[in-house]
MDTraj code that builds the backbone (N, CA, C; nanometers):
import mdtraj as md
import numpy as np

residues = "MET PRO ASN ILE TYR LYS LEU LYS LYS ASN ILE THR PHE THR LEU TYR LYS LEU SER PHE MET TYR PHE ILE LEU ILE VAL ARG GLU PHE GLN PRO SER VAL ILE GLU PRO SER PHE GLY ILE GLY ARG ILE LEU TYR ALA VAL LEU GLU HIS SER PHE ARG VAL ARG PRO ASP ASP GLU GLN ARG THR TRP LEU ALA LEU PRO SER ALA ILE ALA PRO VAL ALA CYS SER VAL LEU PRO LEU SER ASN ASN PRO GLU PHE THR PRO PHE ILE GLN THR LEU SER THR SER LEU THR GLU ASN GLY VAL SER HIS LYS VAL ASP ASP SER SER GLY SER ILE GLY ARG ARG TYR ALA ARG THR ASP GLU ILE ALA ILE PRO PHE GLY ILE THR VAL ASP PHE ASP THR ILE LYS ALA GLY THR ALA THR LEU ARG GLU ARG ASP THR THR LYS GLN ILE ARG ALA LYS LEU GLU GLU LEU PRO ALA LEU VAL ALA LYS LEU SER ASN GLY ASP LEU THR TRP GLN GLU VAL ILE LYS GLU TYR PRO GLU PHE THR GLY GLN GLU SER MET THR THR LYS".split()
xyz = np.array([
    [-0.3914, -5.8685, 2.2389],
    [-0.4671, -5.7863, 2.3086],
    [-0.5054, -5.8393, 2.4224],
    [-0.4959, -5.9886, 2.4226],
    [-0.5019, -6.1083, 2.5621],
    [-0.4465, -6.0388, 2.6705],
    [-0.3099, -5.9843, 2.6734],
    [-0.2676, -5.9292, 2.7659],
    [-0.3188, -5.8168, 2.8425],
    [-0.4026, -5.6630, 2.7657],
    [-0.4482, -5.6378, 2.7788],
    [-0.5763, -5.7387, 2.9429],
    [-0.5953, -5.7011, 2.8378],
    [-0.7661, -5.8250, 2.9332],
    [-0.7461, -5.8655, 3.0449],
    [-0.6151, -5.9217, 2.9753],
    [-0.5658, -5.9938, 3.1831],
    [-0.5739, -5.9141, 3.2649],
    [-0.5100, -5.7597, 3.2632],
    [-0.3735, -5.6841, 3.3003],
    [-0.5327, -5.6139, 3.4212],
    [-0.6804, -5.5762, 3.3184],
    [-0.7681, -5.5380, 3.3560],
    [-0.8418, -5.6513, 3.4805],
    [-0.8210, -5.7377, 3.4136],
    [-0.9629, -5.8530, 3.5584],
    [-0.8479, -5.8540, 3.6613],
    [-0.7063, -5.8149, 3.7123],
    [-0.5722, -5.8885, 3.7426],
    [-0.6427, -5.7614, 3.8915],
    [-0.6651, -5.6328, 3.8569],
    [-0.6955, -5.5150, 3.9507],
    [-0.8524, -5.4983, 4.0199],
    [-0.8037, -5.5013, 4.0707],
    [-0.9371, -5.4798, 4.1750],
    [-0.9454, -5.3509, 4.3125],
    [-1.0601, -5.3635, 4.3367],
    [-1.0815, -5.2137, 4.4895],
    [-0.9746, -5.1929, 4.5254],
    [-0.8946, -5.2506, 4.5717],
    [-0.7591, -5.2676, 4.6861],
    [-0.6918, -5.1539, 4.6325],
    [-0.6890, -5.2045, 4.5319],
    [-0.5554, -5.1424, 4.4793],
    [-0.5631, -5.0211, 4.4649],
    [-0.6990, -4.9726, 4.4518],
    [-0.6908, -4.8286, 4.4438],
    [-0.7821, -4.7799, 4.4657],
    [-0.8638, -4.5972, 4.4875],
    [-0.9278, -4.5372, 4.5453],
    [-1.0249, -4.4882, 4.4920],
    [-1.1496, -4.4380, 4.4012],
    [-1.2668, -4.3675, 4.3534],
    [-1.3111, -4.2897, 4.4854],
    [-1.2435, -4.1448, 4.3983],
    [-1.3820, -4.1121, 4.5010],
    [-1.3366, -3.9340, 4.4146],
    [-1.5082, -3.8580, 4.4626],
    [-1.5648, -3.7715, 4.3199],
    [-1.4819, -3.6283, 4.4500],
    [-1.4327, -3.5357, 4.3149],
    [-1.3962, -3.3852, 4.4064],
    [-1.5056, -3.2637, 4.3239],
    [-1.4746, -3.1603, 4.3686],
    [-1.5386, -3.1060, 4.2608],
    [-1.5097, -2.9253, 4.3432],
    [-1.4978, -2.9349, 4.1754],
    [-1.3841, -2.7737, 4.2117],
    [-1.4791, -2.6193, 4.1130],
    [-1.4581, -2.5282, 4.2343],
    [-1.5199, -2.4151, 4.1800],
    [-1.3548, -2.3601, 4.0500],
    [-1.4299, -2.3262, 3.9135],
    [-1.3134, -2.2964, 3.8683],
    [-1.3736, -2.1773, 3.7451],
    [-1.2589, -2.0697, 3.8370],
    [-1.3089, -1.9414, 3.7677],
    [-1.2887, -1.9420, 3.5784],
    [-1.3006, -1.8745, 3.5071],
    [-1.2502, -1.8688, 3.3492],
    [-1.2693, -1.7115, 3.2998],
    [-1.0895, -1.6649, 3.2787],
    [-1.0532, -1.5772, 3.3117],
    [-1.0575, -1.5727, 3.1501],
    [-1.0990, -1.4581, 3.0344],
    [-1.1112, -1.4795, 2.9064],
    [-1.0265, -1.3575, 2.8198],
    [-0.9090, -1.3598, 2.8287],
    [-0.8449, -1.2430, 2.7654],
    [-0.8311, -1.2385, 2.6129],
    [-0.8291, -1.1190, 2.5748],
    [-0.7604, -1.0812, 2.4553],
    [-0.6847, -0.9892, 2.4321],
    [-0.6122, -0.9996, 2.3849],
    [-0.4924, -0.9055, 2.3418],
    [-0.5199, -0.7586, 2.2371],
    [-0.4938, -0.6583, 2.3288],
    [-0.5675, -0.5313, 2.2091],
    [-0.4081, -0.5506, 2.1176],
    [-0.2857, -0.5919, 2.1371],
    [-0.1721, -0.4925, 2.0609],
    [-0.1410, -0.6441, 2.0540],
    [-0.0738, -0.6939, 1.8796],
    [-0.0283, -0.8131, 1.8597],
    [0.1349, -0.7406, 1.7768],
    [0.2561, -0.8018, 1.8871],
    [0.3824, -0.7257, 1.8435],
    [0.3737, -0.8870, 1.7706],
    [0.4852, -0.8148, 1.6795],
    [0.5330, -0.9963, 1.6378],
    [0.6641, -0.9765, 1.6600],
    [0.7946, -1.0681, 1.6101],
    [0.8817, -1.0900, 1.7134],
    [0.9583, -1.0412, 1.6042],
    [0.9477, -0.9878, 1.4795],
    [1.1303, -0.8550, 1.4459],
    [1.0081, -0.7603, 1.3862],
    [1.0334, -0.6608, 1.5838],
    [0.9767, -0.5714, 1.5420],
    [1.0192, -0.4490, 1.4426],
    [0.9871, -0.3365, 1.5001],
    [0.9878, -0.2035, 1.3959],
    [1.1134, -0.1488, 1.4130],
    [1.1849, -0.1896, 1.5565],
    [1.3078, -0.1155, 1.5619],
    [1.3812, -0.2025, 1.4690],
    [1.4012, -0.3615, 1.4445],
    [1.4823, -0.3521, 1.4217],
    [1.4998, -0.4272, 1.2597],
    [1.3463, -0.3614, 1.2220],
    [1.3894, -0.2477, 1.0445],
    [1.4398, -0.1679, 1.0982],
    [1.3832, -0.0525, 1.1140],
    [1.4361, 0.0539, 1.1157],
    [1.6235, 0.0479, 1.1301],
    [1.6351, -0.0439, 1.2228],
    [1.7771, -0.0001, 1.1994],
    [1.8785, -0.1000, 1.1071],
    [1.7807, -0.1707, 1.0178],
    [1.8545, -0.2599, 0.8996],
    [1.8116, -0.1452, 0.8217],
    [1.7815, -0.0638, 0.7322],
    [1.7483, 0.0465, 0.6890],
    [1.8596, 0.1294, 0.7427],
    [1.8535, 0.1539, 0.8273],
    [1.9329, 0.3378, 0.8255],
    [2.1248, 0.2243, 0.8745],
    [2.1485, 0.0520, 0.8970],
    [2.2706, 0.0227, 0.8984],
    [2.2726, 0.0397, 0.7034],
    [2.2610, -0.0081, 0.6829],
    [2.2698, -0.0370, 0.5231],
    [2.1808, 0.0398, 0.4336],
    [2.2144, 0.2126, 0.4759],
    [2.2258, 0.3457, 0.4005],
    [2.3432, 0.3864, 0.4268],
    [2.4094, 0.3395, 0.5466],
    [2.5015, 0.4517, 0.5795],
    [2.6314, 0.4372, 0.4767],
    [2.7607, 0.5335, 0.4725],
    [2.7681, 0.5298, 0.3984],
    [2.8954, 0.6046, 0.4120],
    [3.0197, 0.5988, 0.3641],
    [3.1768, 0.6784, 0.3750],
    [3.2517, 0.6763, 0.2488],
    [3.2367, 0.8024, 0.2783],
    [3.3125, 0.8231, 0.1123],
    [3.5004, 0.7463, 0.1260],
    [3.4840, 0.6802, -0.0443],
    [3.6406, 0.6671, 0.0034],
    [3.7787, 0.7450, -0.0081],
    [3.7641, 0.8155, -0.0425],
    [3.8320, 0.9726, -0.0281],
    [3.8665, 1.0269, 0.1043],
    [3.7690, 0.9575, 0.1653],
    [3.7777, 1.0483, 0.3313],
    [3.7293, 0.9347, 0.4162],
    [3.7819, 0.8599, 0.4992],
    [3.7012, 0.7998, 0.6020],
    [3.6163, 0.8981, 0.6722],
    [3.6686, 0.9982, 0.6932],
    [3.5592, 1.0992, 0.8024],
    [3.4562, 1.1194, 0.7576],
    [3.4803, 1.1482, 0.5808],
    [3.3453, 1.1739, 0.6081],
    [3.2551, 1.0470, 0.5526],
    [3.1374, 1.1084, 0.6029],
    [2.9856, 1.0047, 0.5766],
    [2.8444, 1.0245, 0.5217],
    [2.8106, 0.9892, 0.5091],
    [2.6700, 1.0014, 0.4998],
    [2.5460, 0.9214, 0.4749],
    [2.4099, 0.9563, 0.5519],
    [2.3318, 0.8795, 0.4852],
    [2.2900, 0.8056, 0.3455],
    [2.2219, 0.7387, 0.3034],
    [2.2118, 0.7647, 0.1796],
    [2.0251, 0.7234, 0.2012],
    [2.0128, 0.7562, 0.2309],
    [1.8381, 0.7605, 0.2215],
    [1.8132, 0.7583, 0.0452],
    [1.7161, 0.6280, 0.0636],
    [1.6324, 0.7123, -0.0664],
    [1.5995, 0.8962, -0.0272],
    [1.5726, 0.8989, -0.2219],
    [1.4878, 1.0126, -0.1704],
    [1.3698, 1.0363, -0.1643],
    [1.2892, 0.8876, -0.1803],
    [1.1454, 0.8509, -0.1787],
    [1.1525, 0.8785, 0.0286],
    [1.2366, 0.8478, 0.0726],
    [1.1659, 0.8370, 0.2631],
    [1.2464, 0.9229, 0.2817],
    [1.3553, 0.9788, 0.2567],
    [1.4181, 1.0559, 0.3114],
    [1.3335, 1.1640, 0.3578],
    [1.3467, 1.2313, 0.5032],
    [1.2713, 1.3561, 0.6179],
    [1.2990, 1.4420, 0.5667],
    [1.4231, 1.4626, 0.4645],
    [1.3722, 1.5825, 0.3892],
    [1.4303, 1.6139, 0.2633],
    [1.3521, 1.6734, 0.1404],
    [1.4474, 1.6962, 0.0624],
    [1.5580, 1.7453, -0.0456],
    [1.5466, 1.9122, 0.0207],
    [1.6002, 1.9978, -0.0995],
    [1.7087, 1.9766, 0.0668],
    [1.7809, 2.0620, 0.0619],
    [1.8035, 2.1700, 0.2097],
    [1.8652, 2.2885, 0.0033],
    [1.8347, 2.4223, 0.0935],
    [1.8406, 2.5461, 0.0402],
    [2.0389, 2.6359, 0.1279],
    [2.0809, 2.6262, 0.0556],
    [2.2481, 2.7105, 0.0817],
    [2.2227, 2.7687, 0.0307],
    [2.2651, 2.9517, 0.1084],
    [2.3761, 3.0448, 0.0767],
    [2.4750, 2.9893, 0.0739],
    [2.6118, 3.0662, -0.0217],
    [2.7476, 3.1066, -0.0543],
    [2.7613, 3.1586, 0.0314],
    [2.7562, 3.2359, 0.1506],
    [2.7806, 3.3141, 0.2679],
    [2.6349, 3.4322, 0.2943],
    [2.6054, 3.4777, 0.3653],
    [2.5301, 3.5544, 0.4765],
    [2.5542, 3.6923, 0.3963],
    [2.4956, 3.7566, 0.2629],
    [2.5416, 3.8227, 0.1829],
    [2.3859, 3.8401, 0.1750],
    [2.3447, 4.0002, 0.1939],
    [2.1566, 4.0001, 0.2366],
    [2.1546, 4.0613, 0.0726],
    [2.2092, 3.9837, 0.0199],
    [2.1523, 4.0162, -0.2037],
    [2.1100, 3.8979, -0.1990],
    [2.0808, 3.6979, -0.1226],
    [2.1071, 3.6093, -0.1539],
    [1.9750, 3.6033, -0.1209],
    [1.9511, 3.7009, 0.0222],
    [1.8335, 3.6855, 0.0652],
    [1.6897, 3.6542, -0.0514],
    [1.6570, 3.7145, -0.0768],
    [1.4730, 3.7254, -0.1764],
    [1.5433, 3.6086, -0.2543],
    [1.6082, 3.5316, -0.3076],
    [1.6992, 3.4162, -0.3757],
    [1.5857, 3.3280, -0.3124],
    [1.6444, 3.3515, -0.1539],
    [1.5866, 3.2236, -0.0623],
    [1.4874, 3.2167, -0.0491],
    [1.4443, 3.2715, 0.0192],
    [1.3078, 3.3044, 0.0203],
    [1.2057, 3.3025, -0.0912],
    [1.2370, 3.2729, -0.2849],
    [1.1673, 3.2515, -0.3552],
    [1.1797, 3.1542, -0.4208],
    [1.2321, 3.0755, -0.3016],
    [1.3191, 2.9638, -0.3371],
    [1.2224, 2.8064, -0.2873],
    [1.1734, 2.9017, -0.1957],
    [1.1281, 2.8501, -0.0555],
    [1.0030, 2.8487, -0.0714],
    [0.9983, 2.9308, -0.1321],
    [0.8520, 2.9928, -0.1149],
    [0.8013, 2.8064, -0.2654],
    [0.8776, 2.8345, -0.3529],
    [0.8212, 2.7233, -0.4919],
    [0.9051, 2.6207, -0.3998],
    [0.9488, 2.5887, -0.3653],
    [0.9612, 2.3951, -0.3001],
    [0.8529, 2.4296, -0.2730],
    [0.8197, 2.4618, -0.1339],
    [0.6767, 2.4599, -0.0604],
    [0.5703, 2.3734, -0.1276],
    [0.5705, 2.5382, -0.2666],
    [0.4371, 2.5004, -0.3544],
    [0.4734, 2.3607, -0.4172],
    [0.5502, 2.3852, -0.4506],
    [0.5547, 2.2265, -0.5121],
    [0.6054, 2.0408, -0.4533],
    [0.5927, 2.0669, -0.3124],
    [0.5470, 1.9807, -0.2090],
    [0.6964, 1.9570, -0.2131],
    [0.7381, 2.0162, -0.1745],
    [0.9116, 1.9597, -0.1256],
    [0.9702, 2.0182, -0.0434],
    [0.9690, 1.9218, 0.0669],
    [1.0519, 1.9647, 0.1886],
    [1.1361, 1.9890, 0.1727],
    [1.1933, 2.1113, 0.2606],
    [1.3482, 2.1167, 0.2591],
    [1.3986, 2.1883, 0.3167],
    [1.4693, 2.2558, 0.3675],
    [1.5387, 2.3142, 0.4546],
    [1.6861, 2.4112, 0.4410],
    [1.6732, 2.5772, 0.4733],
    [1.7369, 2.6480, 0.4037],
    [1.8713, 2.6741, 0.5835],
    [1.9760, 2.6361, 0.5409],
    [2.0732, 2.6839, 0.6200],
    [2.1578, 2.7426, 0.6251],
    [2.1470, 2.8441, 0.6794],
    [2.2126, 3.0094, 0.6382],
    [2.3443, 3.0146, 0.7162],
    [2.3903, 2.9064, 0.7987],
    [2.4278, 2.9422, 0.9179],
    [2.5704, 2.9359, 0.8810],
    [2.7077, 2.9274, 0.9405],
    [2.8365, 3.0703, 0.9097],
    [2.8810, 2.8810, 0.8857],
    [3.0262, 2.9678, 0.8141],
    [3.0792, 2.8134, 0.8535],
    [3.1092, 2.7800, 0.6197],
    [3.1573, 2.7051, 0.5880],
    [3.2251, 2.6636, 0.5223],
    [3.1444, 2.6050, 0.3976],
    [3.1004, 2.5963, 0.2685],
    [2.9886, 2.5802, 0.1834],
    [3.0182, 2.4175, 0.1296],
    [3.1673, 2.3709, 0.2511],
    [3.1651, 2.2388, 0.1996],
    [3.1690, 2.1400, 0.2972],
    [3.1015, 2.2279, 0.4932],
    [3.1698, 2.1894, 0.6142],
    [2.9425, 2.2099, 0.5511],
    [2.8890, 2.2617, 0.5627],
    [2.7537, 2.2007, 0.5097],
    [2.6872, 2.1411, 0.4783],
    [2.7396, 2.1342, 0.3266],
    [2.6970, 1.9969, 0.2614],
    [2.7151, 1.8721, 0.3386],
    [2.8454, 1.8856, 0.3893],
    [2.9159, 1.6902, 0.4654],
    [2.8350, 1.7469, 0.5535],
    [2.7066, 1.8514, 0.6458],
    [2.6037, 1.8163, 0.7052],
    [2.5182, 1.8492, 0.6920],
    [2.4583, 1.8625, 0.5437],
    [2.3350, 1.7798, 0.5132],
    [2.3320, 1.6470, 0.4850],
    [2.4383, 1.5959, 0.4131],
    [2.4176, 1.4824, 0.3901],
    [2.4971, 1.3970, 0.4861],
    [2.5276, 1.3557, 0.6162],
    [2.4893, 1.2883, 0.6871],
    [2.3748, 1.2945, 0.7890],
    [2.2635, 1.3345, 0.7553],
    [2.0681, 1.4000, 0.8263],
    [2.0698, 1.3236, 0.6814],
    [2.0712, 1.2545, 0.5317],
    [2.0263, 1.1942, 0.4548],
    [1.9584, 1.2848, 0.3665],
    [2.0007, 1.4367, 0.3743],
    [1.9150, 1.4807, 0.2716],
    [1.9841, 1.4976, 0.1576],
    [1.8824, 1.4497, 0.0415],
    [1.9642, 1.4340, -0.0668],
    [1.9725, 1.4939, -0.2020],
    [1.9148, 1.6046, -0.1855],
    [1.9537, 1.6676, -0.3174],
    [2.0010, 1.8691, -0.2698],
    [2.0907, 1.9273, -0.2849],
    [2.1080, 2.0884, -0.2627],
    [2.1397, 2.1344, -0.2819],
    [2.0400, 2.2232, -0.2715],
    [2.0712, 2.4156, -0.4158],
    [2.1272, 2.5443, -0.3946],
    [2.2484, 2.5104, -0.3729],
    [2.3695, 2.6840, -0.3709],
    [2.3436, 2.7593, -0.3812],
    [2.2686, 2.8780, -0.3131],
    [2.2120, 3.0221, -0.3885],
    [2.4383, 3.1111, -0.3591],
    [2.4401, 3.1341, -0.5110],
    [2.5971, 3.2044, -0.4851],
    [2.5443, 3.3600, -0.6251],
    [2.6925, 3.3777, -0.6405],
    [2.6675, 3.5468, -0.7098],
    [2.6682, 3.5149, -0.8341],
    [2.6527, 3.4348, -0.8705],
    [2.5992, 3.3445, -1.0111],
    [2.4585, 3.3681, -0.9973],
    [2.3912, 3.3509, -0.9005],
    [2.2146, 3.3939, -0.9161],
    [2.2028, 3.4724, -0.9299],
    [2.2634, 3.6196, -0.8833],
    [2.2670, 3.7815, -0.8333],
    [2.2454, 3.8111, -1.0191],
    [2.4062, 3.7320, -1.0960],
    [2.4143, 3.8177, -1.2148],
    [2.2909, 3.7842, -1.3289],
    [2.2650, 3.6248, -1.2594],
    [2.2474, 3.4993, -1.4156],
    [2.1029, 3.4473, -1.4114],
    [2.0831, 3.4773, -1.3205],
    [1.9593, 3.3961, -1.2086],
    [1.9392, 3.2579, -1.2097],
    [2.0900, 3.1624, -1.2056],
    [2.1142, 3.0078, -1.2145],
    [2.1923, 2.9700, -1.1011],
    [2.1210, 2.8274, -1.0394],
    [2.2203, 2.7916, -0.8844],
    [2.2519, 2.6719, -0.8768],
    [2.2540, 2.5961, -0.8581],
    [2.3586, 2.4521, -0.8620],
    [2.2554, 2.4108, -0.7571],
    [2.2929, 2.2335, -0.8207],
    [2.1963, 2.1526, -0.7722],
    [2.2927, 2.0133, -0.7631],
    [2.3158, 2.0079, -0.5923],
    [2.3546, 1.9576, -0.5901],
    [2.3344, 1.8182, -0.5904],
    [2.4168, 1.6851, -0.5756],
    [2.3488, 1.5622, -0.5032],
    [2.3769, 1.4781, -0.4314],
    [2.3396, 1.4363, -0.3569],
    [2.4295, 1.3699, -0.2546],
    [2.5629, 1.2747, -0.2735],
    [2.5020, 1.1449, -0.3216],
    [2.5587, 1.0191, -0.3352],
    [2.6816, 1.0659, -0.4227],
    [2.6831, 1.1540, -0.5205],
    [2.7721, 1.1090, -0.6424],
    [2.8375, 1.2203, -0.6061],
    [2.7578, 1.3804, -0.5047],
    [2.8337, 1.4569, -0.5120],
    [2.8112, 1.5661, -0.6613],
    [2.8022, 1.5417, -0.7463],
    [2.7910, 1.6018, -0.9325],
    [2.6835, 1.6984, -0.8743],
    [2.6758, 1.8428, -0.9807],
    [2.6060, 1.9295, -0.9240],
    [2.5766, 1.9584, -1.1187],
    [2.4820, 2.0429, -1.0820],
    [2.4425, 2.1692, -1.2486],
    [2.4426, 2.1810, -1.2044],
    [2.3651, 2.3503, -1.2782],
    [2.3741, 2.4431, -1.2976],
    [2.2796, 2.4800, -1.3703],
    [2.1061, 2.5911, -1.3155],
    [1.9410, 2.5933, -1.3675],
    [1.9428, 2.6932, -1.3346],
    [1.8516, 2.7394, -1.4301],
    [1.7579, 2.8210, -1.3947],
    [1.6966, 2.8305, -1.2654],
    [1.6690, 2.9143, -1.1403],
    [1.6356, 2.8863, -1.0352],
    [1.4479, 2.9088, -0.9961],
    [1.3773, 2.9550, -1.1230],
    [1.3051, 2.8676, -1.2001],
    [1.2705, 2.7475, -1.2480],
    [1.3508, 2.7068, -1.2516],
    [1.3765, 2.5480, -1.3145],
    [1.3705, 2.4456, -1.1983],
    [1.4502, 2.4861, -1.0453],
    [1.4964, 2.4316, -1.0206],
    [1.3880, 2.3406, -0.8963],
    [1.2754, 2.4337, -0.8312],
    [1.1802, 2.3697, -0.7090],
    [1.0748, 2.2351, -0.7740],
    [1.0593, 2.2398, -0.9472],
    [0.9921, 2.1564, -1.0260],
    [1.1422, 2.0953, -1.0397],
    [1.2049, 2.0267, -1.0928],
    [1.2964, 1.9656, -1.1048],
    [1.3454, 1.8537, -0.9650],
    [1.3561, 1.9212, -0.8365],
    [1.3959, 1.8745, -0.7458],
    [1.2415, 1.7507, -0.6690],
    [1.1305, 1.8644, -0.7461],
    [1.0193, 1.7153, -0.7110],
    [0.9788, 1.5842, -0.7893],
    [1.0271, 1.6776, -0.8940],
    [1.0691, 1.5068, -0.9582],
    [1.1484, 1.4098, -0.9082],
    [1.2523, 1.4736, -0.9168],
    [1.3571, 1.3454, -0.8562],
    [1.3337, 1.2830, -0.7124],
    [1.2622, 1.3663, -0.6248],
    [1.2095, 1.3573, -0.5214],
    [1.0966, 1.2317, -0.5331],
    [1.0634, 1.2546, -0.6151],
    [0.8838, 1.1552, -0.5947],
    [0.9194, 1.0501, -0.6726],
    [1.0630, 1.0175, -0.8182],
    [1.1089, 0.9256, -0.8616],
    [1.0524, 0.9518, -0.9906],
    [1.0163, 1.0654, -1.0339],
    [0.9567, 1.0693, -1.1236],
    [1.0928, 1.0555, -1.2640],
    [1.2474, 1.1208, -1.1739],
    [1.3192, 1.1869, -1.2597],
    [1.4520, 1.1034, -1.2369],
    [1.5518, 1.0858, -1.2906],
    [1.7208, 1.0199, -1.2521],
    [1.8414, 1.1066, -1.2482],
    [1.9092, 1.1179, -1.1631],
    [1.9680, 1.1823, -1.1621],
    [2.0808, 1.1606, -1.3265],
    [2.0887, 1.0632, -1.3651],
    [2.1014, 1.0349, -1.4721],
    [2.0614, 1.0483, -1.5502],
    [1.9057, 1.1181, -1.5554],
    [1.8497, 1.1899, -1.6949],
    [1.8916, 1.3630, -1.6229],
    [1.8904, 1.4406, -1.5351],
    [2.0012, 1.5220, -1.4860],
    [2.0585, 1.5561, -1.5542],
    [2.1996, 1.4609, -1.5093],
    [2.3255, 1.5334, -1.5869],
    [2.3216, 1.5244, -1.7397],
    [2.2074, 1.3941, -1.8418],
    [2.1707, 1.4628, -1.9388],
    [2.1774, 1.5317, -2.0234],
    [2.0795, 1.5807, -1.9233],
    [1.9925, 1.6991, -1.9795],
    [2.0889, 1.8633, -1.9129],
    [2.0894, 1.8896, -1.7911],
    [2.1706, 1.9670, -1.7885],
    [2.3500, 1.9930, -1.8179],
    [2.4285, 2.0310, -1.8818],
    [2.5925, 2.0212, -1.7935],
    [2.6191, 2.0611, -1.5889],
    [2.7435, 1.9828, -1.5858],
    [2.7193, 1.9815, -1.5098],
    [2.8412, 2.0804, -1.4790],
    [2.8563, 2.1084, -1.3423],
    [2.8664, 2.2139, -1.2597],
    [3.0390, 2.1855, -1.1803],
    [3.1154, 2.1958, -1.3091],
    [3.2243, 2.1860, -1.2032],
    [3.3204, 2.2355, -1.0735],
    [3.2688, 2.3857, -1.0504],
    [3.2902, 2.4424, -0.9723],
    [3.3334, 2.6757, -1.0642],
    [3.3386, 2.7385, -0.9522],
    [3.3114, 2.8256, -1.0873],
    [3.4478, 2.8863, -1.1218],
    [3.4585, 2.9983, -1.2355],
    [3.4975, 3.0009, -1.2903],
    [3.6407, 3.0941, -1.2371],
    [3.7781, 3.0560, -1.2547],
    [3.7885, 3.2243, -1.2027],
    [3.8122, 3.2810, -1.2739],
    [3.8305, 3.4132, -1.2634],
    [3.8901, 3.5494, -1.4213],
    [4.0359, 3.5789, -1.2978],
    [4.1479, 3.5354, -1.3755],
    [4.2302, 3.6466, -1.3661],
    [4.3902, 3.6988, -1.4514],
    [4.3257, 3.8066, -1.3897],
    [4.4058, 3.9266, -1.5602],
    [4.5827, 3.8829, -1.5479],
    [4.6596, 3.9640, -1.6454],
    [4.8427, 3.9074, -1.6437],
    [4.9281, 4.0643, -1.6411],
])
top = md.Topology()
chain = top.add_chain()
for i, resn in enumerate(residues, 1):
    res = top.add_residue(resn, chain, resSeq=i)
    for name in ("N", "CA", "C"):
        top.add_atom(name, md.element.get_by_symbol(name[0]), res)
traj = md.Trajectory(xyz[None], top)
């Protein structure tokens, strides 16, 4: 410490100039009204969408968006097999019942094959599809298809809205539904010889 004292003694007024200055300082305070995190919502949504994008192993052209049913914008699609006017009352009843059960749904009565309409609903992340066909007219049943496995079951028309509501809310899993209802593999064709 003796060197510091020695330095202070050797500095004289001729080596520096001391002056007083006055500044008028205007202070502006700013409080941000929006706090933007560095990891924005856009990145989160992109990660969710990229994580949910799938390709069918048997056909690379068939892709689907595997959003969980709890966050899917539309929970169910109602697909008539054709534009047959006999399907209209069943579709209207089903649509009303789905709405009463709190299930968001979309009726797709556009032209095209049922496979193409299934693929279209898979691409926009609709997890379940109810198909109204000719067995609906005869027996009052319809098929319920799950997007990720593409497996179908056949159930009574009155049971389907509540079943889709339970599936959408997470109260029921598709594996439990497959155990309770028989798996539907396709229309039985009757041929005569």
